[in-house]
Backbone as a chain_set.jsonl record, in Angstrom:
{"seq": "XXXXXXXXXXXXXXXXXXXXXXXXXXXXXXXXXXXXXXXXXXXXXXXXXXXXXXXXXXXXXXXXXXXXXXXXXXXXXXXXXXXXXXXXX", "coords": {"N": [[-10.457, 38.907, -62.139], [-8.02, 39.27, -61.168], [-8.88, 39.384, -58.211], [-9.858, 37.614, -57.751], [-7.78, 35.811, -57.153], [-6.067, 37.657, -55.472], [-8.027, 36.489, -52.887], [-8.021, 33.834, -52.762], [-5.404, 33.777, -52.179], [-5.444, 35.184, -49.541], [-6.732, 33.251, -48.202], [-5.121, 30.865, -48.574], [-4.897, 29.435, -50.645], [-2.72, 28.208, -53.249], [-1.726, 28.799, -56.624], [-1.162, 26.681, -58.83], [1.187, 25.511, -61.723], [0.132, 23.449, -63.725], [1.66, 20.402, -65.173], [3.694, 18.864, -67.606], [3.304, 16.363, -67.873], [1.002, 16.081, -66.1], [-1.08, 17.549, -67.455], [-0.756, 15.993, -70.574], [-1.52, 13.69, -69.381], [-4.873, 14.697, -68.114], [-4.997, 15.623, -70.61], [-5.801, 13.115, -71.82], [-7.136, 11.633, -70.699], [-9.981, 13.285, -70.959], [-10.271, 13.071, -73.586], [-10.81, 10.511, -73.781], [-13.336, 10.301, -72.375], [-14.849, 12.248, -73.76], [-15.261, 10.562, -76.222], [-16.559, 8.229, -74.85], [-18.731, 10.08, -73.991], [-19.84, 10.69, -76.574], [-20.459, 8.402, -78.01], [-22.723, 7.377, -76.256], [-23.785, 9.057, -77.565], [-24.747, 8.93, -79.995], [-25.774, 6.257, -79.798], [-27.586, 6.754, -78.515], [-29.651, 7.928, -80.822], [-29.604, 5.676, -81.916], [-31.589, 4.408, -80.74], [-33.483, 6.19, -80.8], [-34.654, 5.61, -83.507], [-35.403, 3.424, -83.656], [-37.974, 1.039, -83.003], [-38.712, 2.461, -80.89], [-40.204, 4.805, -81.379], [-42.958, 5.17, -81.664], [-43.544, 4.939, -79.07], [-44.275, 7.978, -76.963], [-43.682, 7.933, -74.027], [-42.317, 6.262, -73.852], [-39.858, 6.833, -75.723], [-39.667, 9.317, -73.918], [-38.464, 8.166, -71.499], [-35.886, 6.651, -72.487], [-34.655, 8.507, -73.303], [-34.102, 10.095, -70.887], [-32.621, 8.654, -69.944], [-30.33, 8.264, -71.426], [-29.285, 10.617, -70.926], [-28.834, 10.48, -67.981], [-26.819, 9.018, -68.175], [-24.684, 10.01, -69.541], [-24.575, 12.291, -67.869], [-22.912, 10.624, -66.133], [-20.834, 10.122, -67.212], [-19.779, 12.451, -67.549], [-19.179, 13.485, -64.984], [-17.398, 12.264, -63.766], [-15.652, 12.148, -65.311], [-14.828, 15.109, -64.475], [-14.29, 14.542, -61.973], [-11.338, 12.792, -62.393], [-9.914, 14.391, -63.441], [-9.817, 16.836, -61.769], [-8.434, 15.363, -59.588], [-5.994, 14.456, -61.014], [-5.133, 17.659, -61.73], [-4.754, 18.044, -59.089], [-2.557, 16.581, -58.549], [-3.135, 13.608, -57.329], [-3.385, 11.342, -58.948]], "CA": [[-9.776, 37.58, -61.723], [-6.99, 39.558, -59.956], [-9.775, 39.828, -57.459], [-10.081, 35.905, -57.464], [-6.356, 35.518, -56.854], [-6.074, 38.106, -54.46], [-9.002, 35.943, -52.205], [-7.17, 32.733, -52.948], [-3.816, 34.114, -51.103], [-5.926, 35.604, -48.467], [-7.308, 32.154, -47.8], [-4.245, 30.413, -48.481], [-4.601, 28.54, -51.733], [-2.31, 28.431, -54.138], [-2.041, 27.754, -57.758], [0.707, 25.328, -59.737], [1.131, 25.41, -63.109], [0.439, 22.219, -64.159], [3.304, 19.715, -65.171], [3.457, 18.46, -69.34], [3.176, 15.325, -67.558], [-0.451, 16.378, -65.808], [-1.585, 17.81, -69.173], [-1.341, 14.994, -70.671], [-3.206, 12.936, -68.584], [-6.121, 15.342, -68.609], [-6.117, 16.093, -71.829], [-5.809, 11.362, -72.495], [-9.391, 11.762, -69.711], [-11.002, 14.053, -71.499], [-10.409, 12.382, -74.866], [-11.258, 9.345, -73.128], [-14.872, 10.568, -71.571], [-15.665, 12.829, -74.68], [-15.953, 9.65, -77.248], [-17.737, 7.793, -74.631], [-19.955, 10.501, -74.278], [-19.997, 10.304, -78.439], [-20.868, 6.714, -78.004], [-23.863, 7.862, -76.083], [-25.241, 10.077, -77.954], [-24.985, 7.409, -81.075], [-26.862, 4.594, -79.542], [-29.488, 7.06, -78.43], [-30.277, 8.567, -81.722], [-30.348, 4.755, -82.965], [-32.555, 3.885, -80.01], [-34.387, 6.736, -81.443], [-34.966, 5.351, -85.096], [-35.717, 2.533, -83.542], [-39.504, 0.996, -82.758], [-39.516, 2.926, -79.749], [-40.632, 5.871, -82.206], [-44.523, 4.816, -81.805], [-44.754, 5.323, -77.275], [-43.416, 8.596, -76.415], [-43.642, 7.418, -72.981], [-40.447, 4.929, -73.919], [-38.909, 7.918, -76.265], [-38.695, 10.126, -72.773], [-37.102, 6.903, -70.859], [-34.664, 6.473, -73.255], [-34.297, 10.263, -73.45], [-33.826, 10.53, -69.409], [-31.425, 7.362, -69.37], [-28.429, 8.204, -72.194], [-29.298, 11.838, -70.508], [-28.083, 10.378, -67.045], [-25.3, 8.257, -68.443], [-23.894, 11.427, -70.267], [-23.873, 13.035, -67.366], [-22.443, 10.659, -64.9], [-19.211, 10.429, -67.463], [-19.134, 13.729, -67.41], [-18.78, 14.087, -64.013], [-16.324, 11.026, -63.72], [-14.013, 12.801, -66.016], [-14.103, 15.836, -64.576], [-13.336, 14.166, -60.826], [-10.285, 12.461, -62.43], [-9.288, 16.186, -64.308], [-8.961, 17.281, -60.828], [-7.433, 14.29, -58.956], [-4.514, 15.082, -61.918], [-4.441, 18.688, -61.221], [-3.764, 18.179, -57.718], [-1.292, 15.316, -58.296], [-3.086, 12.059, -57.135], [-3.543, 10.003, -59.726]], "C": [[-8.585, 37.521, -60.839], [-7.765, 39.229, -58.68], [-9.839, 38.253, -56.615], [-9.036, 35.923, -56.933], [-5.864, 36.077, -55.611], [-7.072, 37.052, -53.325], [-8.346, 34.735, -51.834], [-5.748, 32.996, -52.274], [-4.9, 34.135, -50.014], [-6.451, 33.991, -47.57], [-6.384, 30.74, -48.018], [-3.945, 28.959, -49.396], [-4.108, 28.6, -52.748], [-2.198, 28.223, -55.254], [-0.461, 27.828, -58.136], [0.02, 25.092, -60.754], [1.043, 23.639, -62.79], [1.708, 21.921, -65.124], [2.853, 19.494, -66.888], [3.04, 16.952, -68.911], [1.241, 14.673, -67.266], [-1.183, 17.035, -67.15], [-2.02, 17.058, -70.314], [-2.347, 14.276, -70.529], [-4.591, 13.893, -68.667], [-6.242, 15.438, -69.849], [-6.486, 14.2, -72.476], [-7.463, 11.595, -71.214], [-9.777, 12.368, -70.706], [-11.373, 13.743, -72.789], [-11.264, 11.112, -74.786], [-13.478, 9.447, -73.072], [-15.118, 11.582, -73.439], [-16.016, 11.69, -75.783], [-16.579, 8.753, -76.357], [-18.858, 8.532, -74.789], [-20.153, 11.185, -76.319], [-20.251, 9.098, -78.585], [-22.459, 7.152, -77.567], [-24.839, 8.354, -76.947], [-25.646, 8.811, -79.112], [-26.054, 6.601, -80.747], [-28.018, 5.271, -78.545], [-30.099, 7.358, -79.674], [-30.151, 6.959, -82.494], [-31.209, 3.831, -82.014], [-33.746, 4.807, -80.705], [-35.485, 6.489, -82.457], [-35.488, 4.416, -84.973], [-37.087, 2.016, -83.52], [-39.938, 1.413, -81.688], [-40.369, 3.999, -80.658], [-42.578, 5.785, -81.9], [-44.906, 5.423, -80.381], [-43.673, 6.872, -77.059], [-43.062, 8.546, -74.884], [-42.445, 6.518, -72.938], [-39.576, 5.905, -74.716], [-38.444, 8.372, -74.989], [-38.16, 9.349, -71.979], [-36.355, 7.177, -71.381], [-34.227, 7.941, -73.032], [-33.38, 10.514, -71.983], [-32.657, 9.354, -69.207], [-30.491, 7.333, -69.822], [-28.263, 9.733, -71.242], [-28.382, 11.137, -69.078], [-26.62, 9.647, -67.267], [-24.298, 9.412, -68.751], [-23.316, 11.956, -68.906], [-23.299, 12.252, -65.815], [-21.124, 10.393, -65.273], [-18.703, 11.431, -67.238], [-18.3, 13.973, -66.296], [-17.544, 13.252, -63.37], [-14.892, 11.347, -64.4], [-13.561, 13.706, -65.018], [-13.409, 15.829, -62.704], [-12.035, 13.613, -61.279], [-9.456, 13.341, -62.954], [-8.923, 16.617, -63.046], [-8.236, 16.34, -59.853], [-6.118, 14.419, -59.819], [-3.811, 16.724, -61.507], [-4.353, 18.664, -59.842], [-3.062, 16.711, -57.617], [-1.8, 13.953, -57.309], [-3.307, 11.08, -57.654], [-1.745, 10.335, -60.642]], "O": [[-8.139, 36.615, -60.136], [-7.014, 38.626, -57.913], [-9.856, 37.925, -55.428], [-9.254, 36.123, -55.739], [-5.338, 35.373, -54.749], [-6.162, 36.77, -52.546], [-8.09, 34.545, -50.645], [-5.129, 32.009, -51.878], [-5.252, 33.038, -49.582], [-6.44, 33.89, -46.343], [-6.848, 29.649, -47.684], [-3.266, 27.957, -49.17], [-4.858, 29.08, -53.598], [-2.631, 27.082, -55.412], [0.597, 28.431, -57.961], [-1.13, 24.686, -60.914], [1.624, 22.903, -61.992], [2.481, 22.718, -65.656], [1.789, 19.933, -67.324], [2.376, 16.347, -69.753], [0.559, 13.742, -67.695], [-2.097, 16.331, -67.58], [-3.075, 17.184, -70.936], [-3.448, 14.127, -71.059], [-5.371, 13.537, -69.549], [-7.351, 15.377, -70.379], [-7.275, 14.014, -73.402], [-8.672, 11.637, -71.445], [-9.946, 11.568, -71.627], [-12.494, 13.997, -73.229], [-12.177, 10.78, -75.542], [-14.413, 8.832, -73.584], [-15.872, 10.945, -74.174], [-17.117, 11.848, -76.309], [-17.456, 8.179, -77.004], [-19.837, 8.139, -75.423], [-20.689, 12.184, -76.8], [-20.211, 8.781, -79.773], [-23.324, 7.254, -78.437], [-26.055, 8.222, -77.088], [-26.584, 8.016, -79.055], [-27.063, 6.362, -81.412], [-28.964, 4.712, -77.988], [-31.283, 7.02, -79.689], [-30.573, 6.92, -83.65], [-31.526, 2.692, -82.359], [-34.789, 4.291, -81.107], [-36.658, 6.862, -82.454], [-36.205, 4.079, -85.914], [-37.707, 2.763, -84.277], [-41.054, 1.14, -81.247], [-41.566, 3.816, -80.438], [-43.204, 6.823, -82.116], [-45.916, 6.093, -80.166], [-42.446, 6.775, -77.018], [-42.069, 9.189, -74.545], [-41.794, 6.195, -71.945], [-38.393, 5.837, -74.383], [-37.289, 8.14, -74.631], [-37.101, 9.812, -71.556], [-35.767, 8.162, -70.935], [-33.185, 8.164, -72.414], [-32.249, 10.999, -71.958], [-31.907, 9.356, -68.231], [-29.561, 6.711, -69.308], [-27.125, 9.99, -70.848], [-27.165, 11.305, -69.153], [-25.594, 9.773, -66.599], [-23.233, 9.584, -68.158], [-22.116, 12.092, -68.667], [-23.215, 12.829, -64.731], [-20.224, 10.336, -64.436], [-17.553, 11.612, -66.838], [-17.165, 14.449, -66.322], [-16.838, 13.74, -62.488], [-13.715, 11.039, -64.208], [-12.434, 13.597, -64.535], [-12.559, 16.573, -62.214], [-11.215, 13.949, -60.424], [-8.248, 13.105, -62.949], [-7.721, 16.857, -62.931], [-7.261, 16.863, -59.313], [-5.087, 14.492, -59.15], [-2.666, 17.015, -61.162], [-3.644, 19.581, -59.427], [-3.117, 15.937, -56.662], [-0.972, 13.343, -56.632], [-3.443, 9.989, -57.099], [-1.305, 9.52, -61.453]]}, "num_chains": 1, "name": "protein.A"}
């Protein structure tokens, strides 16, 4: 850890502790996106129990679709958290 801090200092990168407001905003964003991801999981489970279970190609497509959506949501969450940390939001 110390080596990474030293490298950051050499490159001019400084670490600032987050304010309480930033911490609250990050917690809100994480909570919101965690609930959206959980919702996607429930929707996927529901779709898997439906009439699609007869065809493995349809099952694979449902799994891919929900995986992409979860990855998109996680990416959005991470971008927003990083913006909050930088003080852009």
